[in-house]
C-alpha angles and dihedrals in degrees: 000000000000119000091230092058091049090050095048089048090054092047092047089054088059096050130075102197127063140187106225121195109223110206115170096172114179139328116357092006088076088061105039102041095061088053090050088054089053090052092051090049089056088051088054091057095052102036139044089251119111126190131202107205115213115190121217132178124223135151139049098335090050090050093051090051102041107014092244126086089204114027117205091237088058093048089051091049094050088055091061089063132087097220139345147219112223122186118185140298131212123243104217104170088224113150109257096021116119117184111244095219094073093049094048090049091054096042094049099035094244120157136161 
């Protein structure tokens, strides 16, 4: 595990408010992510933790509108957050479309 991630985890344990990237993406993500936000809102009511939800758009719809499934500005915005909720993205097989999940995993050192 990278030192930066460990340090960030230690710092997060000492804070009580968090910026959360909300990234529904495509398909089922548009259904499940709003429900995850609702769960976190309940957590806020019963714990000292507070969340600022910051919406971001990625995926097929974003690609159709901008030509990029994960615009650089979105990636920069996600970096300003303490954590994130990510739904799902379509894999279309369309030339020029690159699924944002791979890029995000590489950029944020997230692997399963």
